C-alpha positions as CSV (number, residue, x, y, z in Angstrom):
1,M,82.2,61.1,143.3
2,E,79.2,61.9,141.0
3,G,77.1,62.5,143.9
4,L,79.4,65.1,145.1
5,A,79.4,66.8,141.7
6,V,75.4,66.6,141.5
7,I,75.4,68.4,145.1
8,V,77.8,71.0,144.1
9,T,75.8,71.6,140.9
10,I,72.6,71.9,142.9
11,L,74.2,74.5,145.1
12,F,75.5,76.6,142.2
13,T,72.1,76.4,140.4
14,L,70.3,77.5,143.7
15,A,72.9,80.3,144.3
16,I,72.3,81.5,140.9
17,I,68.6,81.3,140.5
18,S,67.1,81.9,144.0
19,G,67.6,85.8,143.8
20,P,65.8,86.5,140.4
21,I,63.1,84.1,141.4
22,G,62.9,85.9,144.8
23,I,62.6,89.3,142.8
24,A,60.0,87.8,140.5
25,I,57.9,86.6,143.2
26,A,58.2,89.9,145.0
27,R,56.9,91.8,142.0
28,I,53.4,89.7,141.8
29,K,50.6,91.7,143.1
30,T,48.1,89.9,145.3
31,K,44.7,91.0,146.6
32,S,43.8,88.1,149.0
33,F,45.4,87.5,152.3
34,I,45.8,83.9,151.8
35,T,47.5,84.2,148.4
36,L,49.8,87.0,150.2
37,I,50.8,84.3,152.9
38,I,51.4,81.7,150.1
39,K,53.6,84.1,148.3
40,R,55.6,85.3,151.3
41,I,56.1,81.4,152.3
42,F,57.6,80.6,148.6
43,H,59.5,83.9,148.8
44,G,60.9,83.4,152.2
45,I,62.0,79.9,151.3
46,F,63.9,81.1,148.1
47,I,65.5,84.1,149.9
48,A,66.6,82.2,152.8
49,L,68.2,79.3,150.8
50,G,69.7,81.9,148.2
51,T,71.3,83.9,151.2
52,I,72.5,80.6,153.1
53,V,74.1,79.2,150.0
54,G,75.4,82.7,148.6
55,A,77.1,83.2,152.2
56,Q,78.5,79.6,152.2
57,W,80.2,80.2,148.6
58,L,81.4,83.8,149.7
59,L,82.8,82.6,153.2
60,I,84.5,79.3,152.5
61,P,88.3,79.9,152.7
62,G,90.3,78.6,149.8
63,L,87.6,78.8,146.9
64,P,88.6,80.5,143.7
65,L,87.2,83.8,142.5
66,T,84.3,82.5,140.6
67,P,82.3,80.8,143.2
68,R,82.9,83.8,145.5
69,L,81.4,86.1,142.8
70,I,78.3,83.9,142.5
71,G,78.0,83.9,146.2
72,L,78.1,87.7,146.4
73,S,75.7,88.2,143.4
74,S,73.3,85.7,145.2
75,L,73.6,87.9,148.3
76,C,73.0,91.0,146.5
77,L,69.9,89.6,144.5
78,C,68.4,88.1,147.8
79,Y,68.7,91.3,149.5
80,V,67.0,93.2,146.6
81,G,64.1,90.5,146.5
82,A,63.7,90.9,150.2
83,R,63.8,94.6,150.1
84,D,61.1,94.6,147.3
85,E,58.9,92.4,149.2
86,Y,58.8,93.9,152.5
87,F,59.9,97.4,151.8
88,P,58.5,98.3,148.5
89,R,58.8,102.0,148.7
90,F,62.2,102.2,149.8
91,R,64.5,104.0,147.3
92,I,68.3,104.3,147.5
93,L,68.4,107.7,145.6
94,K,66.1,110.1,147.4
95,R,65.8,113.4,145.5
96,D,65.4,116.5,147.6
97,G,63.0,119.3,146.4
98,R,59.6,118.9,144.6
99,S,60.3,119.6,141.2
100,N,62.6,116.6,139.9
101,G,63.9,118.8,137.2
102,K,60.7,119.1,135.2
103,D,59.5,122.5,136.0
104,G,61.6,124.6,133.7
105,H,64.1,125.9,136.5
106,G,67.8,125.2,136.4
107,P,70.3,125.1,133.6
108,T,68.3,123.3,131.2
109,G,65.0,125.3,131.7
110,Q,66.5,128.9,131.3
111,H,65.8,130.5,128.3
């Protein structure tokens, strides 16, 4: 029975920390091609494990709410980590126009 508790603890820990580790690895800037490959290998391992374990906790029927929320947060954080690594210029909110509200036009810039 202790072995099962250890396995569940490892899976919970992996689901909780894989997303933030993936985001942290994605923020590291590299200049060499070799370090880029090594970084992407480690990043891919953490993101893949976090996605698999998060989907497992989310989709197993009969689990309470807490493991499902941990699985959902793992999936969301792994998505953010993968998006930051492979699509760094992607933004969810895109502003239309050129001024970004700092050129004096609009309600706040009128005299």
